[in-house]
C-alpha positions as CSV (number, residue, x, y, z in Angstrom):
1,G,6.3,40.7,7.9
2,I,4.7,37.3,7.2
3,F,6.8,34.9,5.2
4,E,6.2,31.4,3.9
5,A,8.7,28.7,3.0
6,S,8.5,28.1,-0.8
7,S,11.1,25.4,-1.1
8,F,12.7,22.6,0.9
9,G,15.7,23.5,2.9
10,G,19.1,23.5,1.3
11,S,22.7,24.6,1.6
12,N,23.8,28.0,0.3
13,I,20.7,28.6,-1.8
14,D,21.7,32.2,-1.8
15,P,25.5,32.4,-1.0
16,T,25.3,36.2,-0.8
17,A,22.7,36.1,2.0
18,W,24.6,37.0,5.2
19,E,27.8,36.8,3.2
20,D,30.9,35.9,5.2
21,K,33.3,38.8,4.9
22,K,36.2,36.5,5.3
23,C,35.0,33.9,2.7
24,K,33.5,35.8,-0.3
25,G,30.7,33.9,-2.0
26,E,29.9,31.9,1.2
27,S,27.1,32.6,3.6
28,R,27.7,32.6,7.4
29,F,24.3,30.8,7.6
30,P,24.4,28.2,4.8
31,A,21.2,26.3,5.9
32,Q,18.5,28.2,4.0
33,V,15.0,27.9,2.5
34,R,13.5,30.0,-0.2
35,I,10.5,32.2,1.0
36,R,7.7,34.1,-0.4
37,I,6.3,37.2,1.1
38,R,2.7,36.8,2.3
39,K,2.4,40.3,3.8
40,L,4.8,43.1,4.6
41,C,4.1,44.9,7.9
42,K,5.9,46.8,10.6
43,A,8.2,44.8,12.8
44,L,6.6,43.8,16.1
45,E,8.3,44.7,19.4
46,E,9.0,41.5,21.4
47,D,6.9,42.8,24.3
48,S,3.8,42.7,22.0
49,F,4.2,39.1,20.8
50,R,5.9,37.4,23.8
51,P,2.5,36.9,25.6
52,V,1.1,35.1,22.5
53,L,3.9,32.5,22.4
54,H,3.4,29.7,24.9
55,H,6.4,27.8,23.9
56,Y,9.2,29.6,25.6
57,D,12.2,27.6,26.6
58,G,14.2,30.0,28.8
59,P,15.0,33.1,26.9
60,K,14.2,31.6,23.5
61,F,10.9,30.4,22.0
62,R,10.5,27.2,20.0
63,L,9.7,27.6,16.3
64,E,6.6,25.3,16.3
65,L,3.5,27.3,16.8
66,S,0.0,26.1,17.6
67,V,-2.9,27.2,15.4
68,L,-4.1,29.6,18.1
69,E,-0.6,31.2,18.4
70,T,-0.4,31.5,14.6
71,L,-3.8,33.2,14.4
72,E,-2.9,35.6,17.3
73,L,0.4,36.5,15.6
74,L,-1.3,37.1,12.3
75,D,-3.8,39.4,14.1
76,L,-0.9,41.4,15.7
77,C,0.7,41.8,12.3
78,E,-2.6,43.1,10.8
79,Q,-2.9,45.6,13.7
80,A,0.7,46.8,13.1
81,G,0.0,47.5,9.5
């Protein structure tokens, strides 16, 4: 889907998100941000979006997207439904 940050980042905004089984009430990933859903669509296979992203650094891609990359990803999400 397409999600948008709706808050500044924080620590343990939702402690039950990815809850740590060993430490109840604590998240394994405490750095979080609230989001709002812009559009729900089917998950994209990596092979479909990998060619769109020009910011690969080895096996990982960087989180910053250009305007063109963003528009192309939005188009892929629209096509996926």
